[in-house]
C-alpha positions in Angstrom: 24.7 77.7 45.9 24.4 78.7 49.5 22.3 81.8 50.4 21.6 83.4 53.8 18.4 85.5 53.9 17.7 87.9 56.8 14.0 87.7 57.6 11.7 88.9 60.4 10.6 86.3 62.9 8.3 84.2 60.7 6.4 82.8 63.8 5.2 86.2 65.0 5.0 88.4 61.9 2.3 88.0 59.3 3.4 91.0 57.2 4.8 91.3 53.7 8.4 90.1 54.1 7.5 87.2 56.4 4.6 86.1 54.3 6.8 86.3 51.2 9.5 84.0 52.5 7.2 81.6 54.1 5.5 81.1 50.7 8.8 80.7 48.9 10.4 78.3 51.3 9.0 75.0 49.8 10.3 75.9 46.3 13.9 76.8 46.8 16.4 74.6 44.9 19.5 76.2 46.3 20.7 75.7 49.9 19.0 78.6 51.5 19.0 79.5 55.3 16.8 82.0 57.0 18.4 84.2 59.7 15.8 85.8 62.0 16.4 89.4 62.8 14.2 92.1 64.5 11.4 92.0 67.0 11.0 88.9 69.3 8.4 88.3 71.9 9.5 89.1 75.4 12.7 90.9 74.4 13.4 94.6 74.3 14.1 95.9 70.8 17.6 97.2 71.6 18.6 93.8 73.2 17.2 91.9 70.2 19.2 94.2 67.8 22.5 93.7 69.6 21.9 90.0 69.7 21.1 90.0 65.9 24.4 91.8 65.1 26.5 89.5 67.3 24.8 86.4 65.9 25.3 87.7 62.4 29.0 88.2 62.9 29.3 84.6 64.2 27.4 83.2 61.2 29.6 85.1 58.8 32.7 84.0 60.6 32.0 80.3 60.7 29.8 79.7 57.6 30.7 80.5 54.0 27.7 81.8 52.0 27.8 82.6 48.3 25.2 85.4 48.9 23.5 87.3 51.7 20.1 88.8 51.1 19.0 91.7 53.4 15.4 92.8 53.4 14.8 96.4 54.6 11.9 98.6 54.0 12.7 102.1 52.8 12.4 103.6 56.3 14.9 105.4 58.5 15.2 102.6 61.1 15.5 99.8 58.5 18.1 101.7 56.5 20.3 102.2 59.5 19.9 98.6 60.7 20.6 96.9 57.4 23.4 99.2 56.4 25.3 97.9 59.4 24.4 94.3 58.4 25.9 95.2 55.0 29.1 96.4 56.6 29.5 93.3 58.7 29.0 91.0 55.7 31.5 93.0 53.7 34.1 92.6 56.5 33.9 88.8 55.6 34.0 89.5 51.9 30.4 88.3 51.4 28.3 89.1 48.3 25.2 91.1 49.4 21.9 91.7 47.7 19.6 94.4 49.2 15.9 93.7 48.7 13.9 96.8 49.4 10.2 95.7 50.0 8.4 98.8 51.3 8.8 102.2 49.6 7.8 105.1 51.8 7.0 108.2 49.8 7.9 110.5 52.7 11.2 108.8 53.0 11.8 109.2 49.2 11.3 113.0 49.7 13.8 113.1 52.5 16.4 111.0 50.5 15.9 113.3 47.5 17.2 116.2 49.7 20.5 114.3 50.3 20.8 111.3 48.1 24.6 110.9 48.7 23.9 110.0 52.3 21.8 107.1 51.2 24.2 106.1 48.5 27.1 105.9 51.0 25.2 103.6 53.3 24.7 101.0 50.5 27.6 101.7 48.2 29.3 98.4 48.9 26.2 96.3 48.1 26.6 94.1 45.0 23.0 94.4 43.7 19.5 95.5 44.6 16.0 94.0 44.3 12.8 96.2 44.1 9.2 95.7 43.3 8.6 98.5 40.8 10.3 100.2 37.9 9.7 103.5 39.7 11.6 102.2 42.7 14.5 101.2 40.4 14.5 104.7 38.9 14.7 106.2 42.4 17.8 104.1 43.2 19.5 105.1 40.0 18.6 108.7 40.6 20.2 108.5 44.1 23.5 107.3 42.5 23.2 103.6 42.8 25.3 102.2 40.0 25.2 98.5 40.9 22.6 96.2 39.1 18.9 96.8 40.2 16.6 93.8 39.5 12.8 93.7 39.5 10.9 91.0 41.3 7.4 90.4 42.5 5.6 89.3 45.6 3.8 86.0 45.3 0.7 83.9 45.6 1.0 80.6 47.6 0.5 77.7 45.3 -1.6 75.9 47.9 -4.0 78.8 48.1 -5.6 78.1 44.8 -4.9 74.3 44.7 -8.6 73.4 44.8 -10.0 76.5 43.1 -12.0 76.0 39.9 -12.5 79.3 38.0 -15.5 77.7 36.2 -17.3 77.3 39.6 -17.5 81.1 40.2 -21.0 82.6 40.5 -21.9 86.2 40.0 -23.5 87.6 43.2 -22.7 91.3 43.1 -20.2 91.0 46.0 -17.2 93.4 46.4 -14.2 92.4 48.5 -11.8 94.7 50.3 -9.1 92.5 51.9 -6.3 94.4 53.6 -5.3 96.2 56.8 -8.1 98.4 57.9 -6.2 101.7 57.7 -6.8 105.1 56.2 -3.8 104.7 53.9 -5.3 101.5 52.5 -8.3 103.5 51.3 -10.9 102.0 53.6 -13.1 105.1 53.7 -12.9 105.5 50.0 -14.3 102.0 49.7 -17.1 102.6 52.2 -18.1 105.9 50.6 -18.1 104.2 47.2 -20.2 101.4 48.5 -22.6 103.8 50.1 -23.3 105.2 46.6 -23.7 101.6 45.2 -25.8 100.5 48.1 -28.4 103.2 47.4 -28.9 101.9 43.8 -28.3 98.2 44.2 -29.8 96.9 47.4 -28.6 93.4 46.8 -25.0 94.4 46.4 -22.7 93.3 49.2 -19.4 94.5 50.6 -17.0 92.2 52.4 -14.3 93.8 54.6 -11.6 91.4 55.6 -8.7 92.3 57.7 -7.8 94.1 60.9 -6.2 97.4 61.8 -6.3 100.6 63.8 -9.4 101.8 61.9 -11.4 98.6 62.4 -13.8 99.9 65.1 -14.1 103.4 63.4 -14.9 101.8 60.1 -17.7 99.7 61.7 -19.0 102.8 63.4 -18.9 104.7 60.0 -21.1 102.0 58.4 -23.6 102.2 61.3 -23.8 106.0 61.4 -24.3 106.2 57.6 -26.8 103.3 57.6 -25.0 101.4 54.9 -26.5 98.0 54.5 -24.9 94.6 53.5 -21.4 95.3 54.8 -19.8 92.3 56.5 -16.7 92.8 58.7 -14.8 89.5 58.9 -11.7 90.6 60.8 -8.4 89.0 60.1 -8.9 85.9 57.9 -6.5 83.0 57.2 -6.7 79.5 55.8 -10.1 78.3 54.6 -11.7 81.7 55.7 -9.3 83.5 53.4 -10.1 81.2 50.5 -13.8 81.7 51.2 -13.5 85.5 51.2 -11.9 85.4 47.7 -14.2 82.7 46.2 -17.4 84.4 47.4 -16.5 87.8 45.8 -16.9 89.1 42.3 -14.7 92.2 42.3 -11.6 93.2 44.4 -11.1 96.8 45.4 -8.0 98.4 47.0 -7.6 102.2 46.7 -4.3 102.2 48.6 -2.4 105.4 48.9 0.9 103.6 48.3 2.2 100.1 47.9 5.2 98.0 46.9 3.5 95.1 45.2 0.3 94.3 47.1 0.1 90.5 47.5 -3.7 90.7 48.1 -4.2 92.1 44.6 -2.2 89.2 43.1 -4.2 86.7 45.2 -7.5 88.3 44.0 -6.3 87.9 40.4 -5.5 84.2 41.1 -9.0 83.7 42.3 -10.4 85.2 39.1 -11.5 88.6 40.4 -11.4 91.9 38.3 -9.3 94.5 40.1 -10.2 98.1 40.9 -7.2 99.8 42.5 -4.7 102.6 42.0 -1.5 102.9 39.9 0.8 102.4 42.9 4.1 100.5 43.2 4.6 97.5 40.9 0.9 97.3 39.9 1.3 99.7 37.0 4.3 97.8 35.6 2.1 94.9 34.5 -1.5 96.1 34.8 -3.5 96.1 31.6 -6.3 98.7 31.9 -9.8 97.4 31.0 -8.4 93.9 30.5 -7.5 93.2 34.2 -9.9 95.8 35.6 -9.2 99.5 36.4 -6.6 101.6 38.0 -7.9 104.9 39.3 -5.5 107.8 39.9 -7.4 109.6 42.6 -9.3 108.7 45.7 -12.7 110.1 44.9 -15.4 107.5 46.1 -17.7 108.3 43.1 -14.9 107.3 40.7 -14.6 103.9 42.3 -18.4 103.5 42.5 -18.7 104.0 38.7 -16.1 101.3 37.9 -17.4 98.9 40.5 -21.0 99.3 39.3 -19.9 98.7 35.7 -18.5 95.3 36.8 -21.3 94.3 39.0 -23.8 95.1 36.2 -21.9 93.2 33.5 -21.6 89.5 34.4 -20.0 88.5 31.1 -17.2 91.2 31.3 -16.6 90.3 34.9 -16.2 86.7 33.9 -13.9 87.4 31.0 -11.6 89.7 33.1 -11.6 87.1 35.9 -10.6 84.3 33.7 -7.8 86.4 32.2 -6.5 87.4 35.6 -6.6 83.9 36.9 -4.4 82.6 34.0 -2.1 85.6 34.2 -1.6 85.2 38.0 -0.9 81.4 37.6 1.8 82.1 35.0 3.5 85.1 36.7 2.9 85.2 40.5 2.8 81.7 41.9 5.4 81.2 44.6 7.0 78.3 42.7 7.7 80.6 39.8 8.8 83.6 41.9 11.3 81.3 43.7 12.8 80.2 40.4 13.1 83.8 39.2 14.7 85.0 42.4 17.3 82.1 42.3 18.1 83.2 38.7 18.9 86.7 40.1 20.9 85.2 43.0 23.0 83.4 40.4 23.7 86.6 38.5 24.9 88.4 41.7 27.1 85.5 42.9 
């Protein structure tokens, strides 16, 4: 089976879609080609878009694929762009699968006002992929009658290749690893740790990642005299592994998500999770068994759950071991690639 997947430039993007397909690449069994679309260094966006459309037309004209996979987010620009890729593919009688990764709640509200407009843009698609049952229900509500499949983001197999769950030590360390943004809940985490810090002077918070709030978050820690907070900046490779292995609990009070890869990675490294019931998390998350999902964003609520884990080494260990085994069986890239290829086969 031959499949063409439109992806962002894998060499300059480190975000969700790029990361997803980089991780899956070694495990494809089908003949799968990546077609780069979108932003490129040194080229104006409009020029790059025109080039992408022309190149896509040529590819469709000279190469016969059994399936084309488009990967928009649920945003105005991505919807417009990929609906045209869909039209082009259909001119060449290609089967097309639309994989919506991001799911913008503001965009959902706008589509709810005129769902038929959205439906008409994607009415010729043969199937859809989403990361959450809620996203699937939205598509059906908007009039999508074609099959809608569920999938997951992934954990790179190589990431935990040398990880031994039995080697973990309890050190009262909390990890926040994500973009440093308001919508990722960075200040909820810092306020929660401020409460914890006043009671447990040996507790530690690791902030890993970069973003527009990086400097402001550091200033917040300084002004509030919060001790034992380490800002690592963006981490990759061995530094990423070290961040996960040195932590006891992972926290992510994100306002919205598709399927946050960092949560799945944290589970693979044997960390209990304290997060929110957003995106695909609530489809599989087992409360008290995998950690805790908190509906709101009140720092004190997160402080209570984080404290309970930091104070209970045995519970932390049991949850971590369960999460590690669950992630290995469900979220490794090698497994996700096989699951996606099974979906490709159904759409063909």
